[in-house]
Steps between C-alpha positions, in 0.01 A plus 500: 500500500548123479479324170437134455607379164445156353769328290412273214693355211331480164631355171483744212547423137606740224144578402382582850430854631528594863357836607535666840262776584382706784136521602491856371479356152187298569355776709551778232167676460319607193292819473211285572645392841570140379820322591719364224477168686701183486273362225571796276874461567486133414323583168742779421788252561351238286467741226863604483710359225788372724684402187555868433742505793513618860554862402146505363323340798518793747384768250212283371382437868535868591307591189213266596484643855519864375224440249283348768568772756435791250220349296368223720554256228692168529576350150 
């Protein structure tokens, strides 16, 4: 397998949040056969209190995804 990766430099400030994710996140399926989608991921990220610290970000995102997959509900 041959991978072609792009390189880009971005300036981040102390209040910025950068999230790396695999497509398995946005393609996670609900019981209704709906994908979690990039739009739902973006909404979930925007609703996270990043001031609470990085240790809270992953559990908050995983909670949103699990709730969606089990109940088909995105908050």
